[in-house]
C-alpha positions in Angstrom: 152.9 58.7 92.2 153.5 58.6 88.5 157.1 58.0 87.3 156.8 59.1 83.4 156.7 63.1 83.1 154.9 64.5 79.8 156.4 67.5 78.2 156.0 70.5 81.2 157.7 67.6 83.9 160.5 67.3 81.4 160.7 70.9 81.8 160.2 71.2 84.6 162.7 67.8 85.9 165.2 69.6 83.8 164.8 73.2 86.1 165.3 71.5 89.0 168.1 69.5 88.2 170.1 72.5 87.2 168.9 74.2 90.5 170.2 70.9 92.1 173.3 71.3 90.9 173.8 75.1 91.1 175.8 76.9 94.3 172.6 78.2 95.7 170.0 75.6 95.4 167.4 76.9 97.6 167.3 80.4 96.0 167.0 78.5 92.2 164.4 76.4 93.9 162.7 79.4 95.6 162.6 81.4 92.0 160.8 77.9 90.9 158.4 77.8 93.7 156.9 80.8 93.6 156.7 81.8 89.2 153.2 81.7 88.0 153.2 78.7 86.2 154.5 76.5 88.7 151.9 73.9 90.1 152.0 73.0 93.9 151.2 69.7 93.6 153.2 69.0 90.2 156.8 70.8 92.0 156.4 68.1 95.1 155.7 65.2 93.2 158.5 65.6 90.9 160.6 65.9 93.3 159.8 63.3 95.2 160.2 61.4 91.6 163.9 62.8 91.2 165.1 62.0 94.6 163.4 58.3 94.4 164.8 57.3 91.1 168.4 58.0 92.6 168.6 61.7 90.4 169.2 63.9 93.7 169.1 63.6 97.2 166.5 65.7 98.7 167.2 64.5 102.4 170.9 65.5 102.2 170.3 68.6 100.3 167.7 69.8 103.4 170.0 68.8 105.7 171.9 72.0 104.6 168.6 74.2 105.3 169.0 77.2 107.9 167.0 79.6 109.0 169.1 82.6 107.4 168.3 81.3 104.3 165.5 83.7 102.0 161.6 82.2 102.8 162.9 79.5 104.7 159.5 78.0 105.9 157.9 78.9 102.2 160.8 76.4 101.6 161.0 73.7 103.8 157.2 73.4 102.9 158.1 71.3 99.8 160.2 69.4 102.0 157.5 68.8 104.5 155.0 68.0 101.2 157.7 65.6 99.9 158.4 63.7 102.1 155.9 61.1 103.0 156.2 59.7 99.7 160.6 59.6 99.8 161.9 56.2 99.8 165.1 56.5 102.3 166.6 55.6 105.2 165.5 56.2 108.1 168.2 57.5 109.8 169.5 60.5 107.7 165.6 61.5 107.2 165.5 61.6 110.9 168.4 64.1 111.5 167.0 66.0 108.6 163.9 66.3 110.9 165.7 67.2 113.3 168.1 69.4 112.0 164.6 71.4 110.2 162.8 72.0 113.4 165.6 73.2 115.3 166.1 75.3 112.7 163.0 77.0 112.8 162.8 77.8 116.7 160.0 79.2 118.4 157.9 79.7 115.6 154.6 77.9 116.2 155.4 75.8 112.9 158.4 74.7 113.6 157.1 71.2 114.6 155.0 70.7 111.8 157.8 68.7 109.9 158.0 65.9 113.3 154.0 65.2 112.0 155.4 64.2 108.0 157.9 62.3 109.9 155.2 59.8 111.9 153.6 60.2 108.0 157.1 59.2 106.5 157.2 56.1 109.0 153.6 55.2 108.3 153.6 54.8 104.6 156.1 51.2 105.7 155.4 48.7 108.0 158.9 48.3 108.8 160.3 51.7 109.3 158.7 52.3 112.6 160.3 49.2 113.9 163.7 50.2 112.3 163.0 54.1 113.5 162.3 53.2 117.2 166.2 51.9 118.7 167.7 54.7 116.5 165.6 57.8 118.0 165.8 56.2 121.8 169.7 55.9 121.7 170.2 59.2 120.9 169.7 62.1 122.7 168.9 64.8 120.0 166.5 62.4 118.4 164.1 62.0 121.4 161.5 64.3 119.7 161.4 61.8 117.1 159.8 59.2 120.0 156.1 60.4 119.8 156.0 60.0 115.9 157.5 56.4 116.2 155.1 55.4 118.9 152.1 56.2 117.4 153.1 54.8 113.6 154.2 51.8 114.8 150.6 51.7 116.5 149.1 52.2 113.4 150.7 48.9 112.4 150.5 46.8 115.3 148.8 49.0 118.7 149.9 46.0 121.1 153.2 45.9 120.5 154.0 49.4 120.5 151.3 49.9 123.8 154.2 47.8 125.6 157.1 49.4 123.9 155.5 52.9 125.2 155.0 51.6 128.5 158.7 50.2 128.1 159.9 53.7 127.4 158.0 54.9 130.6 159.8 53.0 133.2 162.9 54.9 131.4 165.5 56.7 134.1 165.6 59.6 131.5 163.1 62.3 132.5 162.5 63.2 128.9 161.7 59.7 127.2 159.4 59.0 130.2 157.2 62.6 129.2 157.3 61.2 124.7 156.2 58.0 125.8 152.9 59.6 127.8 152.4 61.8 125.1 152.3 58.9 122.5 150.2 57.1 124.3 147.5 59.7 124.5 147.4 59.8 120.7 147.2 56.2 119.8 144.9 55.2 117.4 142.5 53.9 120.4 139.0 53.2 119.1 135.6 52.6 121.4 136.7 48.6 119.8 140.6 49.2 121.2 140.6 51.3 124.7 144.2 51.5 126.9 144.8 48.0 128.9 144.8 48.2 132.4 148.2 48.2 132.0 148.7 51.9 130.2 145.9 52.6 133.4 148.1 51.6 136.2 151.4 53.4 134.5 150.0 56.6 134.7 148.2 55.8 137.9 151.6 55.1 138.8 152.8 58.5 137.3 150.3 60.6 139.3 151.2 59.2 142.4 154.8 59.7 142.6 154.0 63.6 141.9 157.1 64.3 141.0 157.7 65.5 137.4 155.6 68.2 136.3 155.3 67.6 132.7 155.5 64.1 133.0 152.7 64.9 135.1 150.8 67.9 132.4 151.3 64.7 129.6 149.3 62.0 132.1 146.5 64.6 132.6 146.2 65.1 129.5 146.2 61.5 128.2 144.0 60.5 130.4 141.1 63.2 129.2 141.9 62.0 126.0 140.5 58.7 126.6 137.8 60.1 128.1 136.4 59.8 124.1 136.7 56.1 124.0 136.5 54.6 127.8 133.8 56.6 129.5 133.1 52.9 131.4 136.5 54.4 133.3 134.8 57.8 133.5 135.7 57.7 136.9 138.8 56.6 137.2 140.3 58.9 134.2 139.2 62.1 136.1 140.6 60.9 139.3 143.7 60.8 136.7 143.4 63.8 135.4 142.5 65.6 138.9 144.9 64.1 140.9 147.8 64.7 138.3 147.1 68.4 137.8 146.7 69.0 141.3 150.5 67.8 141.9 151.9 70.0 139.0 152.9 73.1 138.6 153.4 75.5 135.2 152.8 72.5 133.2 149.9 71.2 134.4 148.4 74.2 134.8 148.9 74.9 130.6 147.9 71.3 130.2 144.2 71.7 131.9 144.3 75.1 129.7 144.5 73.1 126.4 141.9 70.9 127.7 139.2 73.5 128.0 140.3 74.9 124.8 140.2 71.3 123.1 136.3 70.7 125.2 135.2 70.1 121.1 137.4 67.3 121.4 136.8 65.5 124.7 132.9 66.9 125.1 132.9 65.4 128.7 131.2 68.2 131.3 132.4 66.5 134.2 136.3 67.0 132.9 135.5 70.5 132.2 134.4 70.7 135.9 137.4 69.1 137.2 139.8 71.4 135.6 138.4 74.4 135.6 139.7 75.9 138.8 142.9 74.6 138.4 143.3 77.7 135.6 143.1 80.1 138.9 146.6 79.6 139.6 148.2 80.6 136.0 150.7 83.6 136.3 150.3 86.5 134.3 153.7 86.1 133.0 153.0 82.6 131.1 151.5 84.6 128.4 150.7 81.3 126.5 149.2 79.5 128.6 146.9 82.6 129.4 146.6 83.1 125.5 145.5 78.8 125.7 142.7 80.0 128.6 141.0 83.1 126.4 141.0 80.8 123.6 139.4 77.4 126.2 136.9 80.5 127.5 135.8 81.4 124.2 135.4 77.5 123.2 133.3 77.5 126.4 130.7 80.0 125.3 130.7 79.1 121.8 129.5 75.4 123.1 127.0 76.9 125.4 129.2 76.8 129.4 128.6 80.1 129.7 128.5 80.6 133.3 131.2 78.5 134.1 133.3 80.8 131.3 132.4 83.7 133.3 132.5 82.9 136.2 136.4 81.0 135.4 137.3 84.1 134.0 135.7 87.0 135.8 138.1 85.1 139.3 141.1 84.8 136.8 141.0 88.8 136.4 140.7 89.9 139.6 143.4 87.3 140.6 146.0 88.3 138.1 144.6 92.6 138.6 146.7 94.9 137.0 149.4 92.0 135.9 147.6 90.9 133.7 148.0 92.1 130.3 145.6 94.7 128.3 145.2 93.2 126.0 144.3 89.5 127.5 141.4 87.4 126.0 141.6 88.8 122.5 139.1 85.6 121.4 136.5 85.7 124.7 135.9 89.3 124.8 134.5 90.3 121.3 132.8 87.0 121.5 131.1 88.4 124.2 130.7 91.9 122.5 129.1 89.8 119.7 125.9 89.0 121.9 123.9 91.5 123.6 122.4 89.7 126.1 125.7 88.3 127.4 127.5 91.7 126.6 124.6 93.0 129.5 125.0 90.3 131.9 128.9 89.9 132.0 128.8 94.1 132.5 126.6 94.3 135.1 128.1 91.5 136.5 131.5 93.2 136.7 130.8 96.9 137.5 128.2 95.2 140.2 131.2 93.5 142.1 133.2 97.0 141.9 136.5 95.2 142.1 139.1 97.6 140.2 140.5 94.6 137.7 136.6 93.3 136.9 135.2 97.3 136.7 138.7 97.8 134.5 137.6 94.5 131.8 133.9 96.1 132.0 134.6 99.6 130.2 137.3 97.4 127.7 134.3 95.4 126.5 132.6 98.5 126.3 135.1 100.2 124.1 137.9 100.9 126.7 138.0 105.1 125.9 138.3 103.8 122.3 134.7 105.1 121.1 133.0 102.1 120.6 129.9 102.7 122.4 128.4 99.6 122.6 124.9 100.3 123.9 124.8 97.9 127.0 121.8 97.3 129.0 121.8 95.9 132.9 120.7 92.4 133.1 117.8 92.5 136.2 119.2 88.8 136.7 122.4 90.6 138.3 121.6 92.2 141.0 118.2 93.5 143.4 116.5 95.9 141.5 114.3 96.5 145.0 117.2 97.6 146.8 118.1 100.8 146.1 121.1 101.4 147.3 122.5 98.2 145.1 120.9 99.9 141.9 122.1 103.4 142.6 125.7 101.6 143.2 125.9 100.3 140.4 124.8 103.6 138.9 128.0 105.3 140.1 130.1 102.2 139.2 128.3 102.6 135.4 129.7 106.5 135.2 132.7 106.2 136.7 133.8 103.0 134.5 132.0 103.8 131.3 132.5 107.9 131.3 134.7 107.6 128.0 131.6 105.9 125.9 129.0 107.9 127.2 126.7 106.0 124.7 127.6 102.4 126.8 126.9 104.8 130.3 123.7 106.3 129.0 122.3 103.1 127.9 123.2 101.3 131.0 121.9 104.4 133.3 118.9 104.3 130.8 118.3 100.5 131.6 118.7 100.7 134.9 116.2 103.9 134.9 113.5 101.6 133.1 114.1 98.3 135.6 114.3 100.6 139.2 111.4 99.4 140.9 110.8 102.8 143.2 110.1 106.7 141.7 113.2 107.7 144.1 115.5 105.4 142.8 114.4 106.4 139.1 114.9 110.1 140.2 118.1 109.6 141.7 119.4 107.6 139.0 118.1 110.5 136.3 120.0 112.6 138.5 123.2 111.1 138.0 122.4 110.3 133.8 121.7 115.0 134.1 125.1 115.4 135.8 127.6 114.4 135.0 126.6 112.8 131.8 124.7 115.1 129.7 125.9 117.9 131.7 129.3 116.8 129.6 127.7 115.3 126.7 124.5 117.0 125.4 125.0 115.7 121.7 125.4 112.1 121.2 124.0 111.2 125.1 121.1 112.8 124.3 120.7 111.8 120.8 120.6 108.8 122.1 118.2 109.3 124.6 115.9 110.7 122.0 116.6 108.0 119.2 115.0 105.8 122.6 112.8 108.0 124.1 109.5 106.8 123.0 110.1 103.0 123.5 111.0 104.4 128.0 108.5 103.1 129.8 105.7 106.2 131.0 107.6 107.1 134.3 110.9 107.3 132.5 109.1 109.0 129.8 108.3 111.6 132.6 111.7 111.7 134.0 113.2 112.1 130.8 111.2 115.5 130.2 112.6 116.6 133.5 115.5 115.6 132.4 115.1 118.2 129.3 113.8 121.0 131.2 117.1 120.9 133.6 119.4 120.5 130.8 117.9 123.4 128.3 117.5 126.1 131.7 121.4 124.6 132.6 122.6 125.8 129.0 120.8 129.1 128.8 122.0 130.1 132.0 125.5 129.5 131.3 124.6 131.7 128.0 123.4 134.7 129.8 126.9 135.0 131.5 128.6 138.0 129.7 132.1 136.3 128.1 135.0 137.6 130.8 138.4 138.1 128.9 140.2 138.0 132.1 139.1 133.4 132.2 140.4 133.5 128.8 143.6 131.9 128.1 146.3 134.0 126.3 146.5 132.2 123.0 150.8 131.9 123.5 149.1 129.3 126.2 146.7 127.9 123.7 149.3 127.7 121.1 151.2 125.8 123.7 148.6 123.1 124.5 147.8 122.6 120.9 151.5 122.0 120.4 151.4 119.0 123.4 148.4 118.0 122.6 149.2 117.2 118.9 152.2 116.0 119.8 151.0 113.6 121.8 148.2 112.7 119.4 151.5 111.7 117.4 153.8 109.4 119.4 150.0 107.5 120.5 149.9 107.3 116.3 153.5 105.8 116.3 153.4 103.0 119.1 150.1 102.1 117.3 151.2 101.4 114.1 154.2 99.6 115.6 151.3 97.4 116.4 149.8 97.0 113.0 150.3 93.3 111.1 149.7 95.4 107.8 151.8 98.2 107.7 155.3 96.8 107.6 154.3 95.3 104.4 152.8 98.7 102.9 154.8 100.8 101.1 154.1 104.5 102.6 154.7 107.4 100.5 154.8 111.5 101.6 152.5 113.5 99.1 153.1 117.2 99.0 150.3 118.2 96.9 147.7 116.4 94.3 144.3 115.5 94.1 144.9 111.3 93.1 148.2 109.2 93.4 149.5 107.6 90.7 151.2 104.0 90.8 152.9 101.7 88.1 151.7 97.5 88.2 153.2 94.9 86.6 151.1 92.0 85.2 152.6 88.2 85.0 153.8 88.7 81.5 155.9 91.8 82.4 154.3 94.9 80.5 153.6 98.3 83.5 150.1 99.3 84.0 149.2 102.9 84.9 147.2 103.2 87.9 145.8 106.3 88.9 144.0 106.4 92.3 141.6 109.0 93.4 142.4 110.9 96.9 139.1 111.1 99.6 138.8 113.1 102.4 138.5 110.9 105.5 137.4 112.3 109.1 136.1 111.2 112.5 134.8 113.4 115.4 134.2 112.8 118.8 132.8 115.1 121.2 135.0 115.9 124.4 133.7 115.8 128.2 132.5 119.7 128.6 134.1 119.6 132.2 137.4 118.4 130.7 138.1 121.7 130.0 135.9 123.5 132.3 136.8 121.6 135.4 138.7 119.2 135.0 140.3 118.4 138.4 136.6 118.1 140.2 135.5 116.0 137.0 138.2 113.0 137.6 138.1 113.8 141.5 134.6 113.0 141.0 134.8 109.8 139.1 137.1 108.6 141.4 134.9 108.7 143.8 132.6 106.6 141.5 135.1 103.8 141.0 137.2 104.2 144.1 133.8 103.8 146.3 132.7 100.3 147.9 129.8 98.1 148.2 127.8 97.4 151.3 127.5 93.9 151.7 
């Protein structure tokens, strides 16, 4: 980096020196950082030059940064960018890094400074050697062992292999975990593969089988070696299998991380080895569930569809009602994005018939949120010549997809298309008529009319018969005279309307609490008018009047008719369909 600033740099240097000498260094630094004229790269370079020239001490200054300071992560990012280029003794830098990591707490970005510490060490070949005894001797600095060993391995891999092996046999369990972690991330290559001593050390850990975290890191290290030493594939897979098999929570988490990194390890045998262990996940371990979610997403993207769907289904069944209803937010949209895959999964899970899988299928279809994704029945997932199986699936479709009439209608129509007997088609048509079309004569009927021309002749005839029955049904309904005695009084209607409005308001408040954007949006209550006016300040400080015209926004959906006419009968029918067991 250059140490000769131009005129602009001199101005920036003066501002930084003033900030350093002020009582609020971090507040002044933040003001410089977010100012419109600030160039981030230039600011970092200037900070490094000032530190390396002895005019400020960036390390001691940031050793005082706490999370109570405004914009902690924004300010810490300045130190992260500067750290690899600083000239400093190792000990104060190590202490500062550990302090910043602890202040970050459980945030996902907490450990980024540790990686920058490794870059700091790698910038000078003497630093890893200086760092190792320092961080080994101080328990508070043990988290810096991995970047120290990894940075040393970039200089002299053979020496630091021996150092890592020495630490693996330490009596301190945390040091052992950190050493194995580092070994898995050494700069191995096909020309420089792990030594026999490394393999034996990992096998000793597997055979001892006592520390869950140590077993988890051993499995991850062995899996990472597969990229460089395929000649040892059987031995490494045995290491992975044995370590995870003996481990507990951390080992299952390690298996999930391997699946989520299949593009890195790219070994089908590894996937087959670790997938069964994902079924040991506990619902309260939400972090591991999230890793499994991303792993299933990656498997589907890489073409490992059947293993992913089978494992996902087994996990959903095992966890059942304990599973978070919002779990698998990566995998489910990926399934929904491909109509063929969506049809396959929906058919498989609904036909399986267990409550957890059927609820998952309902969520895929929109979970009552009126997403109404059209779905077809996958003929590979059941025997379409078996009338009992087809009708069982049809009833599950209605039982769980009733609140998404397009999804239910499309699956029933697809079932009729693929049914192999007239009797089966007629019975599915009867289910389509009642309760689907009886309750949704609008959108369900429109979907059928839109797709009628693509149906086979036999199905078209059944649909024509349904049309006739539906017309007759409503004609009969309309022929009945109004009976005032059956109409609820106005007071009851008003009470019910207030109850409905209150429920919708509470539901909206709960949904808003989950919004990632609303906390950053200023809200206003407008009593009247056709537009809103705001003043926006440009970088020069001038205010400009902006006017935004109001526009209407509306949404409509069709309520099931029987929800008003016979709610108990409708609920009983749907519960019956949901609870029905399939004859094996």
